[in-house]
Phi, psi and omega in degrees: 000137182261143178245132182253003180294134175079012181244040177277163189280343176080180185294315181292325178296319177294318180297315179295320179296317180296316180296316182293322178292323177296315178296319180298308182291329175296318178293320178297313181295318178299318178298319179295317180296314180295323178294318180294324180287331184271343183290124176082353180260130175247107185303323182292332180279332181297318179294319179294321181294318180290323178294317178296318179298319178294319180295318179294321180290324176296317178297318178296322178296318179296322178293319180294326179282350179087014180286332179229155180276169183297319181297314179296321178300311182295321178296314180293322178296318177297321179295319179297321185280350179283000000 
């Protein structure tokens, strides 16, 4: 027959258990968040998309101000999108 009297883990054991469980669940949650943020996102394409968007908006602004003609605008826009 086993007796369990007097075999509790004590204060330091509880503290270590609480700290380790907090670190474990923090790592699990962090992993889920990082995985969710990374799914479907391609970092190399995000930079290209924003650069292309800026270039197209700059070109549209120049066309709106009358700095370039419609033919030149359409040619440059087609070149940017290729």
